[in-house]
PATORPA-418531 format. One line per 8 residues: number of its first residue (from 1); their letters; for each residue x, y, z of N, C-alpha, C. Coordinates in steps of 0.02 Angstrom, whole numbers, plus 50000, padded with zeros to 5 digits. Layout:
NUM = A = X Y Z X Y Z X Y Z | ... $
This chain:
1 = MNEMVVLE = 51212 50255 49839 51136 50275 49821 51126 50213 49768 | 51076 50217 49746 51055 50160 49695 51101 50165 49625 | 51139 50143 49592 51168 50137 49535 51119 50152 49474 | 51072 50123 49481 51026 50133 49409 51010 50201 49405 | 50981 50214 49343 50959 50282 49313 50926 50296 49349 | 50907 50378 49394 50877 50405 49426 50841 50418 49403 | 50758 50408 49445 50693 50431 49404 50701 50516 49380 | 50682 50515 49315 50696 50579 49271 50620 50612 49267 $
9 = NKIDFAVL = 50557 50570 49260 50506 50593 49229 50433 50581 49288 | 50408 50644 49307 50366 50618 49353 50298 50567 49324 | 50266 50538 49379 50222 50469 49384 50171 50487 49408 | 50098 50471 49384 50048 50480 49440 50034 50407 49405 | 49985 50372 49455 49954 50305 49431 49874 50305 49469 | 49844 50256 49469 49770 50242 49483 49776 50164 49465 | 49747 50132 49529 49759 50056 49542 49682 50047 49542 | 49621 50016 49506 49569 49985 49528 49562 49929 49562 $
17 = LTVDGANP = 49535 49938 49624 49528 49857 49642 49467 49841 49668 | 49444 49781 49662 49382 49746 49690 49377 49705 49733 | 49311 49722 49791 49334 49654 49842 49261 49638 49841 | 49253 49584 49840 49173 49549 49844 49192 49488 49900 | 49157 49504 49942 49147 49451 50027 49196 49465 50054 | 49255 49519 50079 49301 49516 50120 49301 49585 50136 | 49351 49581 50184 49356 49632 50239 49426 49672 50213 | 49420 49709 50178 49493 49744 50136 49539 49769 50198 $
25 = NGDPLNGN = 49500 49806 50245 49553 49851 50300 49490 49850 50345 | 49505 49804 50394 49457 49832 50474 49481 49878 50521 | 49429 49916 50547 49459 49979 50598 49448 49944 50659 | 49505 49951 50704 49517 49901 50762 49477 49949 50834 | 49457 50007 50814 49437 50059 50852 49345 50049 50826 | 49321 50001 50793 49252 49998 50777 49237 49920 50781 | 49269 49871 50803 49255 49796 50807 49285 49773 50745 | 49342 49810 50708 49353 49764 50654 49327 49792 50587 $
33 = RPRITADG = 49266 49819 50607 49224 49809 50528 49255 49873 50487 | 49245 49847 50424 49275 49874 50371 49262 49962 50361 | 49315 49975 50362 49342 50051 50360 49265 50090 50307 | 49237 50148 50321 49195 50183 50276 49200 50256 50305 | 49177 50303 50253 49168 50353 50261 49103 50400 50287 | 49103 50437 50329 49030 50472 50337 48990 50459 50266 | 48985 50456 50208 48968 50446 50147 48924 50388 50149 | 48964 50337 50195 48965 50255 50169 48996 50237 50126 $
41 = LGEISDVC = 49037 50277 50113 49107 50244 50052 49146 50187 50081 | 49157 50152 50042 49223 50118 50079 49271 50141 50094 | 49329 50115 50138 49390 50152 50132 49434 50113 50141 | 49510 50113 50127 49569 50082 50137 49615 50116 50143 | 49647 50118 50226 49694 50170 50220 49761 50163 50196 | 49771 50223 50184 49842 50214 50134 49905 50168 50170 | 49897 50174 50261 49959 50129 50276 49950 50072 50257 | 49876 50034 50245 49850 49975 50218 49888 49959 50155 $
49 = VKRKIRNR = 49882 49985 50116 49891 49989 50060 49981 49974 50049 | 50012 50041 50076 50079 50022 50078 50106 49955 50108 | 50059 49925 50154 50082 49876 50196 50072 49802 50121 | 50021 49819 50091 50032 49778 50030 50071 49781 49975 | 50107 49846 49968 50152 49851 49911 50222 49816 49927 | 50222 49833 50024 50292 49819 50038 50280 49718 50026 | 50222 49705 50054 50234 49618 50047 50256 49611 49983 | 50229 49613 49923 50229 49614 49860 50304 49635 49846 $
57 = LQDMGERI = 50339 49678 49865 50405 49697 49838 50439 49623 49856 | 50430 49614 49934 50462 49569 49975 50447 49503 49928 | 50407 49483 49911 50396 49418 49875 50436 49425 49819 | 50423 49499 49778 50479 49477 49723 50557 49491 49719 | 50576 49478 49786 50659 49479 49788 50671 49538 49808 | 50649 49593 49843 50675 49673 49858 50665 49677 49931 | 50728 49718 49960 50736 49704 50045 50703 49754 50043 | 50658 49744 50100 50612 49795 50135 50625 49813 50220 $
65 = FVQSDDRC = 50637 49857 50237 50639 49889 50297 50585 49881 50347 | 50519 49902 50327 50471 49892 50374 50443 49833 50353 | 50447 49777 50400 50421 49726 50357 50362 49712 50429 | 50333 49674 50405 50286 49638 50464 50321 49578 50508 | 50290 49552 50574 50316 49505 50595 50309 49441 50560 | 50251 49414 50535 50253 49363 50498 50276 49356 50449 | 50325 49402 50423 50355 49396 50342 50409 49412 50374 | 50450 49433 50424 50521 49430 50439 50555 49397 50404 $
73 = DDGMKSLK = 50613 49396 50362 50654 49381 50348 50734 49382 50359 | 50742 49421 50399 50812 49426 50428 50834 49426 50496 | 50768 49401 50529 50786 49362 50582 50770 49430 50658 | 50754 49495 50651 50765 49551 50669 50705 49554 50706 | 50710 49580 50770 50642 49594 50796 50619 49668 50802 | 50634 49713 50773 50622 49775 50764 50650 49822 50733 | 50634 49889 50714 50667 49941 50664 50736 49952 50702 | 50731 49951 50761 50796 49986 50771 50846 49926 50777 $
81 = DRAEPTIK = 50845 49838 50771 50881 49806 50761 50884 49790 50708 | 50853 49817 50629 50884 49823 50587 50926 49877 50561 | 50908 49924 50589 50950 49969 50567 51004 49976 50606 | 51009 49957 50662 51073 49965 50714 51143 49963 50672 | 51151 49915 50643 51226 49913 50602 51227 49959 50564 | 51175 49985 50520 51194 50020 50484 51211 50100 50508 | 51181 50092 50560 51178 50180 50607 51261 50176 50626 | 51285 50105 50646 51336 50112 50689 51417 50106 50637 $
89 = ECGKNEDK = 51386 50091 50565 51439 50097 50514 51435 50178 50487 | 51389 50210 50495 51372 50299 50454 51403 50329 50525 | 51399 50316 50598 51414 50338 50633 51378 50409 50652 | 51409 50475 50640 51365 50528 50659 51356 50576 50589 | 51371 50540 50534 51366 50574 50459 51302 50555 50437 | 51259 50589 50443 51180 50596 50429 51162 50582 50354 | 51216 50632 50318 51200 50604 50240 51232 50540 50214 | 51267 50509 50244 51281 50458 50233 51224 50393 50261 $
97 = LKSSMCEK = 51214 50413 50321 51163 50363 50344 51103 50369 50304 | 51081 50446 50274 51023 50413 50245 51037 50368 50177 | 51111 50397 50135 51118 50371 50083 51123 50283 50080 | 51126 50262 50146 51148 50185 50168 51080 50179 50165 | 51030 50199 50203 50968 50176 50197 50936 50163 50150 | 50925 50214 50108 50912 50209 50033 50923 50165 50002 | 50980 50161 49976 51016 50103 49961 51006 50025 49984 | 50992 50025 50041 50993 49943 50074 50904 49937 50039 $
105 = WFDVRAFG = 50867 49992 50070 50807 49942 50064 50750 49999 50013 | 50720 49936 49973 50671 49987 49921 50641 50038 49962 | 50594 50004 50011 50530 50056 50017 50538 50116 50082 | 50628 50111 50088 50645 50175 50112 50652 50217 50057 | 50682 50222 50016 50714 50260 49952 50636 50265 49901 | 50577 50233 49918 50514 50236 49896 50458 50284 49920 | 50458 50265 49994 50415 50302 50040 50446 50325 50101 | 50517 50336 50095 50535 50365 50164 50532 50354 50217 $
113 = QLLAFKTD = 50569 50360 50285 50557 50325 50335 50584 50394 50379 | 50554 50368 50447 50582 50415 50506 50607 50370 50553 | 50687 50391 50576 50723 50360 50611 50718 50389 50672 | 50704 50368 50733 50697 50410 50785 50718 50341 50835 | 50773 50332 50859 50819 50288 50871 50839 50295 50955 | 50827 50276 51016 50917 50278 51048 50942 50229 51040 | 51003 50262 51056 51073 50217 51039 51120 50209 51089 | 51172 50185 51077 51220 50197 51141 51253 50275 51151 $
121 = SASGVSIG = 51252 50296 51100 51262 50363 51104 51204 50429 51154 | 51250 50471 51178 51200 50518 51248 51142 50553 51180 | 51155 50559 51106 51115 50597 51083 51044 50568 51040 | 51080 50515 51020 51038 50460 50994 51029 50462 50909 | 50989 50445 50866 50981 50460 50799 50894 50488 50801 | 50878 50533 50742 50820 50561 50759 50839 50597 50694 | 50810 50572 50619 50814 50590 50565 50766 50574 50511 | 50733 50610 50476 50685 50593 50422 50708 50590 50351 $
129 = IRGPASIR = 50693 50561 50315 50704 50527 50248 50627 50529 50198 | 50617 50574 50171 50570 50599 50136 50561 50557 50058 | 50513 50506 50050 50518 50487 49986 50496 50499 49953 | 50500 50481 49860 50436 50510 49808 50394 50482 49815 | 50374 50405 49835 50310 50383 49813 50267 50403 49882 | 50203 50447 49844 50163 50443 49910 50081 50426 49862 | 50055 50394 49925 49987 50350 49906 49929 50378 49952 | 49864 50404 49942 49823 50420 49957 49767 50359 49969 $
137 = PALSIAPV = 49727 50379 50017 49683 50323 50042 49633 50302 49991 | 49627 50230 49993 49574 50205 49920 49514 50217 49958 | 49472 50242 49901 49390 50248 49922 49346 50207 49860 | 49290 50186 49880 49272 50156 49818 49214 50193 49787 | 49186 50179 49749 49174 50223 49677 49087 50246 49710 | 49049 50175 49745 48998 50198 49771 48977 50168 49829 | 48937 50179 49879 48924 50163 49942 48915 50085 49941 | 48955 50069 50006 48968 49989 49999 48909 49958 50051 $
145 = NITSTQIT = 48901 49887 50048 48830 49877 50086 48875 49800 50132 | 48869 49841 50214 48929 49785 50248 48884 49741 50295 | 48899 49663 50269 48849 49596 50299 48890 49589 50363 | 48861 49578 50427 48886 49557 50500 48854 49466 50497 | 48921 49442 50511 48900 49371 50522 48927 49349 50591 | 48872 49314 50635 48887 49293 50692 48915 49233 50708 | 48990 49235 50724 49013 49158 50721 49024 49131 50798 | 49063 49083 50807 49058 49056 50882 49101 49006 50870 $
153 = KSVNSETK = 49153 49008 50938 49213 48951 50948 49207 48913 50985 | 49200 48859 50980 49156 48795 51007 49213 48729 51043 | 49291 48757 51034 49336 48741 51060 49375 48761 51104 | 49413 48736 51171 49439 48779 51220 49499 48787 51201 | 49527 48858 51220 49601 48874 51190 49645 48864 51231 | 49621 48835 51302 49669 48810 51372 49644 48729 51375 | 49686 48697 51398 49656 48630 51441 49614 48644 51492 | 49559 48613 51488 49521 48605 51552 49487 48564 51567 $
161 = DKKGADTM = 49454 48550 51638 49422 48496 51649 49363 48461 51592 | 49329 48522 51595 49278 48507 51534 49267 48553 51471 | 49241 48538 51421 49226 48588 51362 49191 48669 51389 | 49212 48707 51373 49203 48763 51383 49140 48790 51359 | 49096 48858 51370 49035 48864 51329 49067 48899 51277 | 49007 48892 51202 49030 48950 51144 49046 49007 51151 | 49103 49016 51123 49106 49083 51120 49071 49121 51077 | 49057 49190 51079 49021 49216 51024 49065 49264 50976 $
169 = GMKYRVDH = 49051 49298 50925 49087 49342 50887 49072 49374 50820 | 49075 49421 50799 49066 49445 50731 49117 49433 50683 | 49096 49441 50622 49144 49441 50562 49104 49488 50516 | 49121 49519 50482 49118 49579 50441 49140 49560 50377 | 49104 49578 50324 49117 49587 50243 49095 49624 50211 | 49129 49650 50165 49094 49693 50113 49069 49672 50053 | 49002 49653 50051 48980 49627 49989 49007 49634 49907 | 49011 49690 49902 49052 49723 49853 49072 49774 49838 $
177 = GLYVIKGS = 49135 49798 49794 49150 49881 49798 49226 49889 49741 | 49183 49942 49716 49279 49947 49677 49308 50003 49710 | 49357 49996 49728 49384 50055 49760 49448 50070 49711 | 49484 50144 49713 49525 50170 49672 49579 50192 49719 | 49648 50166 49702 49699 50195 49755 49735 50216 49691 | 49736 50310 49728 49772 50345 49690 49848 50376 49716 | 49910 50373 49659 49973 50394 49684 49997 50428 49643 | 50069 50447 49671 50110 50487 49639 50174 50466 49648 $
185 = INPHLASS = 50235 50474 49594 50294 50469 49612 50335 50559 49579 | 50362 50570 49638 50410 50650 49611 50453 50627 49611 | 50487 50639 49553 50565 50628 49535 50618 50679 49564 | 50586 50744 49583 50650 50795 49617 50656 50761 49691 | 50612 50713 49727 50637 50669 49790 50655 50590 49769 | 50646 50595 49711 50672 50510 49691 50766 50539 49683 | 50782 50601 49662 50875 50603 49664 50870 50611 49723 | 50850 50627 49785 50899 50637 49851 50864 50556 49884 $
193 = TGFSEEDS = 50839 50494 49856 50839 50441 49878 50854 50395 49836 | 50879 50410 49774 50901 50357 49713 50849 50303 49716 | 50781 50344 49699 50742 50296 49670 50750 50306 49581 | 50740 50252 49550 50769 50239 49491 50717 50234 49441 | 50717 50219 49387 50662 50211 49328 50664 50116 49339 | 50692 50088 49376 50696 50013 49357 50653 50000 49429 | 50644 50034 49483 50618 50043 49554 50531 50059 49518 | 50527 50108 49461 50459 50126 49459 50439 50076 49445 $
201 = QKLKEALR = 50468 50044 49377 50431 49972 49349 50410 49926 49413 | 50463 49908 49448 50445 49866 49506 50387 49891 49563 | 50381 49936 49551 50315 49955 49579 50267 49952 49547 | 50278 49982 49487 50219 49932 49451 50197 49876 49439 | 50231 49846 49451 50226 49758 49447 50198 49747 49513 | 50211 49784 49588 50185 49761 49641 50126 49787 49647 | 50099 49835 49602 50022 49856 49622 49986 49815 49564 | 50011 49786 49503 49968 49748 49464 49947 49697 49497 $
209 = TLCINDSS = 49990 49669 49537 49978 49608 49574 49965 49622 49629 | 49938 49678 49660 49935 49691 49724 49896 49626 49770 | 49852 49590 49748 49808 49545 49786 49832 49470 49800 | 49887 49467 49754 49933 49419 49765 49982 49382 49822 | 49947 49330 49860 49981 49297 49925 49968 49348 49979 | 49896 49369 49975 49881 49421 50035 49815 49390 50037 | 49793 49347 50049 49746 49298 50080 49756 49284 50149 | 49700 49285 50177 49689 49291 50247 49596 49260 50262 $
217 = SARPEGSM = 49585 49233 50309 49531 49229 50351 49465 49292 50320 | 49498 49353 50332 49443 49408 50319 49460 49423 50239 | 49504 49400 50216 49506 49399 50133 49526 49350 50081 | 49464 49313 50090 49487 49222 50053 49515 49256 49990 | 49537 49181 49972 49583 49187 49902 49522 49190 49839 | 49530 49264 49798 49501 49279 49757 49445 49327 49762 | 49445 49347 49814 49405 49386 49845 49407 49453 49841 | 49476 49485 49815 49490 49540 49803 49542 49548 49733 $
225 = DVPMVVWW = 49532 49570 49694 49573 49587 49633 49595 49669 49594 | 49633 49656 49563 49658 49709 49520 49639 49707 49450 | 49593 49724 49430 49569 49724 49351 49616 49774 49315 | 49639 49831 49336 49645 49865 49283 49707 49915 49350 | 49746 49944 49306 49795 49993 49333 49815 50051 49279 | 49824 50109 49288 49821 50165 49229 49892 50201 49276 | 49924 50204 49209 49997 50248 49217 50009 50279 49188 | 50022 50350 49219 50053 50405 49181 50093 50426 49204 $
233 = KHSSKIGQ = 50133 50436 49122 50232 50450 49139 50225 50529 49107 | 50236 50568 49142 50260 50637 49114 50308 50635 49073 | 50314 50689 49030 50375 50707 48996 50435 50739 49011 | 50429 50751 49070 50477 50809 49126 50453 50799 49215 | 50510 50833 49244 50505 50817 49303 50453 50853 49346 | 50434 50897 49322 50378 50936 49348 50311 50934 49314 | 50314 50907 49254 50230 50861 49228 50218 50924 49219 | 50160 50886 49150 50140 50933 49103 50078 50950 49124 $
241 = YSTAKVHD = 50039 50908 49180 49976 50938 49222 49989 50903 49283 | 49949 50944 49323 49940 50936 49405 49934 50871 49415 | 49941 50841 49492 49914 50764 49495 49848 50771 49496 | 49822 50808 49538 49746 50836 49546 49713 50807 49490 | 49736 50848 49428 49698 50856 49360 49701 50799 49330 | 49774 50751 49342 49759 50694 49309 49734 50627 49350 | 49723 50623 49400 49667 50584 49441 49610 50596 49414 | 49598 50649 49408 49507 50669 49400 49513 50653 49327 $
249 = SIRITPKC = 49559 50643 49290 49528 50636 49206 49505 50541 49205 | 49510 50519 49266 49468 50443 49244 49392 50464 49281 | 49360 50423 49263 49285 50429 49271 49265 50361 49283 | 49228 50348 49331 49210 50271 49348 49134 50287 49337 | 49079 50260 49323 49026 50252 49350 48992 50187 49322 | 48932 50209 49396 48897 50103 49408 48855 50131 49342 | 48861 50060 49307 48787 50043 49250 48731 50047 49285 | 48721 50020 49337 48675 49995 49366 48665 50024 49453 $
257 = EMPRSFAD = 48614 50015 49473 48595 50040 49545 48645 49999 49589 | 48650 49939 49582 48675 49901 49638 48731 49867 49608 | 48781 49884 49569 48838 49853 49554 48866 49790 49587 | 48868 49740 49543 48888 49682 49592 48980 49671 49575 | 48996 49679 49484 49046 49660 49473 49074 49703 49455 | 49160 49690 49430 49174 49777 49379 49169 49782 49311 | 49124 49718 49289 49087 49731 49224 49023 49786 49233 | 48995 49802 49291 48942 49853 49310 48963 49914 49311 $
265 = YEVDIVEL = 49026 49927 49287 49036 49995 49297 49081 50022 49239 | 49058 50100 49186 49087 50116 49142 49145 50144 49174 | 49220 50129 49128 49304 50173 49154 49299 50206 49099 | 49305 50267 49095 49311 50313 49039 49379 50379 49056 | 49430 50365 49025 49488 50391 49045 49492 50445 48995 | 49484 50531 49024 49499 50571 48964 49566 50598 48954 | 49574 50575 48889 49660 50575 48863 49666 50668 48871 | 49703 50687 48916 49740 50750 48934 49804 50751 48860 $
273 = EGLRPEII = 49806 50821 48834 49844 50809 48779 49919 50813 48795 | 49947 50751 48756 50029 50748 48743 50046 50708 48816 | 49996 50669 48866 49998 50646 48894 49960 50566 48912 | 49977 50519 48876 49932 50471 48853 49957 50416 48895 | 49885 50389 48931 49893 50339 48993 49926 50265 48971 | 49966 50229 49012 49980 50151 48990 49905 50128 49043 | 49899 50093 49011 49835 50052 49047 49830 49979 49030 | 49847 49960 49083 49859 49876 49112 49801 49839 49136 $
281 = Q = 49779 49799 49089 49733 49748 49114 49732 49667 49132 $
């Protein structure tokens, strides 16, 4: 297990994320258009948010189990390949395997992991690790406007006798949106994975710098930013207030009908007695 001091206090947090002329999370079942709810609010899935957190932690030097292919730093081609040495080392001792997985990889002790692999043994491996950090899908404060741009590809992907006709395509972007990512860290589950106080500070830093080194053609550099992180640390394991009440204490209201920047919103945090938030801007 992690040798650091295991987390003893419940933590809730909210991350404010601005999107200007970018596609924060495309929907592959809808032509990669930015995700929206039935009410027109922009949405970023929890899986997408965790991917960004993992990438930032990896940039910070932490060992990550669920790595994307373009960020692989250990030469492993799959999760099974990455886990197999640890599985062989621990044998059929499930408690030892869970402990070793949590100790080695930050994202396993933070978010948990399902290990369901066929191995050399007849039974294989099928265990679940439940992590203390939970993330909700991010939603925008107001409905977002999605702009569609028609694009063309005027070069050949393969060698041909003559130049092929231009290939048409579409590219989408959210003109502007302020999204809120809400999450929580459960100290009861932290004790089972070894998630420490130091780990919570690293997670906070990853959230603060979420958009660094995250640019792509869909998310040009500077098109996404984190203007504020609100961090509530309770005085006990169970917490003074429910997570829902804590998250509801942050009130964000557009100052105009069509907000265009973070300055166009009024952010009000209702202070709960005995629970003062840390505001990182």
